[in-house]
N, C-alpha and C positions, 0 to 999 in steps of 0.2 A: 504494500500500500504506500502510495506517495505521501511522504511527510512534508511538513512545512520547511524542514531544513534542506530539502532537496530542490526547492523552488529556485528559479533563476534569481540572481541578485537584483535585477531591475524590478521584478515583481515583489521581492522581499522589501525593497525600499518603499514601495507603496504601502505594504502592510505595516511597516514601521511608522511611516508618516501618519497613517490613520490611527494607529494605536497611541502614538505620542500625543495626538491632539486631544485624547480623552482627558478630562479633568483629573481622574483618579490614577492615571498612568504617568509615565515619564521618568520613573526611577530606574537605575541600572538593574536592580534585583528583579523588577517586574519585566523588564525587557528581555532578560535572560530566559524567562519562561516562554517567550515568543520565538526567539531565534538564538542559537548558539554561535552562529558564524558572523560575529561582529565584523571582523576584519574583512570578510569577503564583500560586505556591502557598505563599509564605512565611506569609501570614495563615492558611492552613489547617493549618499544622504548627508551632505555637508550641512544643509540647513537645519536638519534635526539636531545634530550635535551642537550647533551654534546656539540653540535654545536651551541646552542642558549643561552649560558649563559651571553652574553654581548650585550648591545645595546638597552635594553628594560626596564630599570629601576631596582631598587633594589629588589622589590617584585618578579618580574619575574626571576631575577638572582638567588634569594634564592630558588625559586621553581625548576628552571632548575637544580640547583646543587643537590637538593634533589632527583628529579625524575631520574636524570642520574646515581644515585647510586654511584658505584665505577668505572664507565666507564671512561677511559682516556679522558682528555680534551686538546684541542688545542686552543690557544688564539692568534689571529692575529689582533693586534690593534696598528699597527705601528704609525699611524697618530693621534691617540687619537680620541676623540669624542666631539661634541658640547653640549651633554646633561649635565645639571647641576649636575646630580647625577653620572657622570662617575667615579669620584674618589671613592665614596662609593661602587659602583659596583665592581670596580677593587680590592678594599680591601677585599670584600667578596670572590672574585675568588681566590686571592692570599693566602687566608687562606687554600685553597685546593691545594697548590703548589705540594703536594705529588702526585696529579693525573695528573699534566700537563706534556705533552710530548713535546709540541712545544709552546714556549712563545715568541711572537713578540710584544714588548711594546714600544709605543711612548706616548708623553704627549700632552694634548690639548694646544692650544695657551694660553699664559699667565698663565700657571699653576705654581703657585709660589713655591719657594724653600721649604717652610715648608711642603706642601702637598707631594712634590716629596720625601722629606726625609722620610715621613711617609710610603710611598710605598716601599722605599728602605729598611727600617727597617723590614717590613713584609717579603720582598723577602729574606733578609739575614738571618732571624731567623727560616725559615721553611725548612725542608729537601726537596730535589727534586730528589727522586730516579729514576723517569721516564724521567726526562728532557733530551732531545736529541738536541734540537735547542733553542738557547736563543739569541734574538735580543733585544737590548736596545738602543733606539734613544733618546738621551737627547736634551734639548732645546739649541738653539744657544747662548742664553744669558749665559755668563760664571758664573754669580752669581746664576743661578738656576740649574747648572749641577748636575746630580746624583753623589753621592759619593759611590764608591765601595771600601770599606775599607779592612784592613788586616784580618778582621774577617767575611767578607761577604761570606755567604755559607761556614761556617767553615769546612764542609765536602764536598769536590768537588763532583759535580754530577757524579756518576759512569758511566753513559751512555752518557754524553754530548759529542756530535760530532761536533757541529757547534756553534761558539761564535762570535757574531757580535756586537761590541760596538761602538757608535759614540757620541761625545760631552759628555764624562764622565771623571771624575777624578778618577783614578784607583791607588790603593796602589800597590807598587812594588811586595809585597809578597802575593797578594790576592789569596786565595785558588782556586778560579775558574780557574785561569790561569794554574793550575796543574791538571786539569781534565785528568784522565788516558787514556780516549778514544778519546781525542780531535783530530779532523782531519782538521778543518777549523777555522782559526783565522783571523778576520778582525777588525782592529782598525782604526777609522776615526776621526781625530780631538780630540783625547783623550790625557790627560796628564798622563804619566806613566813613561817612561824611561828618564834618563838624561845623560846616557853614552852608548856607543856601548857595553861595557862589560855587562851592565844590560840587553840589548836586547839579547845578546848571552846566558846569564844565563837562560833567559826564554825559548829560543828556545831549549836549551840543555835538558830541562825537558819535551819536547814535541817531542819525537822521531817518533811518528806516524803521525806528521803533514803533510798534503798534500797541504793546501792552506795557504799562509801568505800574507796578504795585510795590509800595514801600511801606512797611510797617516797622517803625523804629523801636529798638529796645529802649529801656529807660535811659535817656541821654544824660551825659555828665553835666554837672552844674555849669562848666565853662563852655559847653557846646552851644552853638546857635544863639549866642547872646546878642548878636547884632540884629536879630529878627524881632520885630514888634508889629503890632496891629497897624502901624502907620508906615511900615517899610514900603519902599518903592523900588522899581527896577533901576539899577545903576546905568548911567549913560554908556559907560565903558563896556558893559556886558551886553546891553540891549535885550530886546525880546527874543526868546528862543522859539522859533516856529516848529511845531510838532505836527506837521500836516498829515502824517500817516497814523497818528495815535487814534486807537479805537477804545481803549480803556485806560483811565488815569485814576489811580487809587492811592491815597496817602493817609497813613495813621500816624499822627505826630502832635506836637504842641500846636495850638491854634495859631500862634504867632508865626511858626515855621510854614504852616499851610498857607496863610495869607501872603507871606513874603514870596513863597514859591509860585502861587497862582498869579501874583503880580507880574512875574517874569516869563511865564510860558504862554504861548499862543496855541490853543487847542481848536481843532475843527468842531463845528457845531454838532456833528454826528457822534462825537466821542462820549462814551459813558464816563461819568464823573462820580467818584465816591470819596468823600472827605470825612475822616474820623478824627475829630478835634479834641485834644486834651485841654481842659480849661483849668488846669491846676494853678494858673496865675490869677484865677478869679476875676476875669475882666468884667466890666460893667455891661449891662444889656445893651445900652446905646452904643458903646464903643465897639462891641463885637458885631452888632447888626450893621453898623456903618461900614466896618471893614469887610465883612462878607458881601455886602451889597456892592461895594466898590470893585471887588475882584470877580464876582459871579454875574453881575448884571450884563456885562458884554457877552459872556458865553450864552446866557439865557435869551437875550434879545436877538442874538444872531440865529439861534436855533428856532426861536418863535418870535418873529418880528412884532414889536409892540403895536397894538391896534388891529392885528390880524385875527384876534379871537382864538388863536390856536394855542395848544399847550399839551401837557401830559394828561392822558385819560385816567390814570390810576394813581392814587395817593395812599400811602400807608404811614401811620404814626405808631411807634412801638417802643417798648423798652429794649435796650441793648445790653448785653453782658459780654465783656471782653476782659482778658487778663490784664490788658493795658489800662483800660478806663474803668474797670470794675462795672459799675452800673451807670447807664446813660440813657439818652433819648435819641431815637433815630427817626428821621423823616425821609421817606424815599418815594420816588416817582417812577412810573414805568410807562412805556409806550404800548405794551402788550395788553390791550383791553380785554382780550379773549382768553388770557391765560387762566389756568386753574388757581383757586384761592391759595393753595399751598405754595405754588410757584411764586405768586405775587408776594405773599407774606414772608417767605423765607429766602427768596432769591435776592440778588443784589439790586435789581432794578436798573434803570438807566441813569438815574441821578439820585444821590443820597447824601444826607448830612447827618452825622452823629456827633452829639455833644455830651461830654461827661467829664468826671474828675472835678477836683476842687471842692469847694464848700457849697455849691449851688444845689438847691433842692429840685425835685421833679417839676414843680409848678414853675420855677424860674426858668428851667430849660425849655419848657413848653412855650413860655412867653417869648423867649428868643426865637423859637421856630415860627410862632404866629407872626411876629413882627417882620421876619424875613418874607413870609408868604404874602403879607400885605404889600410889600414892595415889588414882588415878582408876579405879575398877572399870569404868566405861563404855568405857575404852580397851582393855580386854583380855577381859572376860567373854564378849562375843558375837562376837568375831572368828572368822570362818570361813575367810577367805582372808588369808594372811600372805605378803607379798612382801618379800624381802630382797635389796638390791643394794649394801649398804654393805660395803666390803672388810674392815673391822675387826670386823664383827659376830661372826664365829666365829673370828677370829684368822687369821694367815697363816703360822705356823710351828709345828712340834710343841711347842715350849716353851710358846707361848701357849695351845695347846689344853689341855695338861695343867694349866696354871696357872689358866685361866679357866673350865674346865668346871664346877666347883661353882657359881660365880656365875651362869653362863649357865643352868644347870639351875634354880636358884632363881628366876630371872626368867621364863624361857620356859615353865616348867611352869604358870605362871598363865594362859597362853593355852590353856585346856582345850577350847575348842570348835572349834579349827582343823581344817578338813577338807582344805584345799588349801594347799600350801606351794610358793612359787615363789622360786628362788634363782638369782642370776647373779653373775658376776665372781669375785673371790678368795674370796667368802663360800662358794663351793662346795667349797673345798679339804677341809675337815674335816666336811662335811655327812654323808657316809656313816657315819663313825665316831661322830658325835654322835647320829644317829638310831638307830643300832643298838647304842648303849652298853648293857651289861647293868646298869649302875648306876642309870640313870634312864630312865623312859619318857615322853619328851616327846610332846606332841600325840597323846593316846590315840585321838582320832577321825579321825586322818589317813587320807585316801583317795587323794589325788593328790599326787605329787611332780613338780614341773616344774623342770628344771635347764637353765640357759642358759650357753653358752660355758665349759664345764668341760673339764678334761683328766683323764680317769679311766683306770684300768686295769680290766679285766673284773672282778676281785674287788671293786673298790669299787662297781661297778654292782650286783653281787650283794648287797652290804650294803644298798643302797637297797631292793632287792626284799625282802630278809629283814626290813627294818624294817617294811615294809607287812604282810608275813605275820604278824609278831608282833602287829600291831594288828588283824588281820582277824578278823571274826566270821562264821563259816560260815553262821550263820542269817540274816545280814543280807540284805535284799532290795534294797538300794541298788545303784546302778550299780557295775561292777567297779572295783577299785582299780587305779591306773595309776602308772607311772613314765614320764615323758616327758623325753627328752633332745633339746634343740634347739641346733643349731650346736655340738655337743660333739665332742671327740676321745676315742675309746675305743680303747685300745691303739694310739695314735698315728695313728688313721684318723679323718678328719673325717666326721661323719655329720650332714647337714643337719637331719634329724629322725628320731627313732626312738621309737616308743611301745611300751611293754611293759605288758600287761594282766595283773594278778594277780587270780585269781578262784579261790575254793575251794581255796586252797593250791597252785595250779598256775600256772605261767608259760607264756603262749602268745604 
């Protein structure tokens, strides 16, 4: 009877390829069960071995490197590995850096600094002509951070398009930051720049850049001291045009963000995300004036004033980050048809996060509202309004009576809202707010979605009444709805209940 071991090498190569693609396969021990004649077919299957160079010990790594010949290698090892010989295997692989096109590297837990330095030396001493993607995720421990010095990869990888570095110490003039084809640069918790001028110098050398994401670790006291809310672009430096930029994201002190935004020129189609640390406790007026000065040109170019155009989706929520701890995020999206989860938890097209310092939730919200009053594009066209911030409508009766006039003055500017989604403690006074006889908020409202609320039946009735007040019996649009998701009504949990309001009737 013909056995698998007597099949032609070409046919065996297809068997191997199919077998290796299985999620549960791919280890040397399992492959031995399929075929014993490794060497007979090794030359026929270089792509298979190139995908199996890590994770099975030094002997196997050496064999896989040999059998894969000159075939390009991709290494995706962001979280490291628990094997005791991980370090030796990685050194073997990095000796072949000239074959690697995609390198995503992290370190095992407690990998001490001496071994990390050894890997960084090998990385920096070998050419990387094929490298297109490079991720390096350093340890959180500052004493073990990888050092990317001024001679690291002395010849910038000519085809490098994506560079993602986290928890690294980087020299200002590191050659890899001058890769001629670089399109995406992400720096998270790295030490690199100490002034905004240094940031601009780097950006100026990367005219093709499409993505810039910079999340600074806690800066030293003496860093970025020249940046204030009144900083302007130096004549000697001039504006830095970033015409190819599609995503610009910065998490830093608000003074640094304002200074940087003063000096870069972004296309109107660029997604913009600013995460501002207010540890300097700026005044509301001072912060709003500064943000208005640097963001109005971007918004007015994207949505010309007087055109009535703007973002169709608005979200206001709490934010939690290791950098800012607790803050407030306002974000806008152009995707009006996206699922609620995508809108609520995605980045959106434009977002501002404020946190840190001694400012309370209510003060952060006031800053957001004052900005919105100045920027018509952030409110005129909003059709979908999502609110998950607990302080948005207050959490006790005294707050409701106290803040209702200011809420009405601000929320009434969102005239185009058709769908309102509210969750958390923001739901407490929602029925009373929407059914108030003193003010008619959201006159075009058609859908109310409430998550995780605790209501009595009369409060649900107020939501229905609020829609009836706004209902146009001649409208041919879809029925108006109140949707309760994971809400308690009269102390009974209802996973989902949908009430349709049409022609003055509830069914």
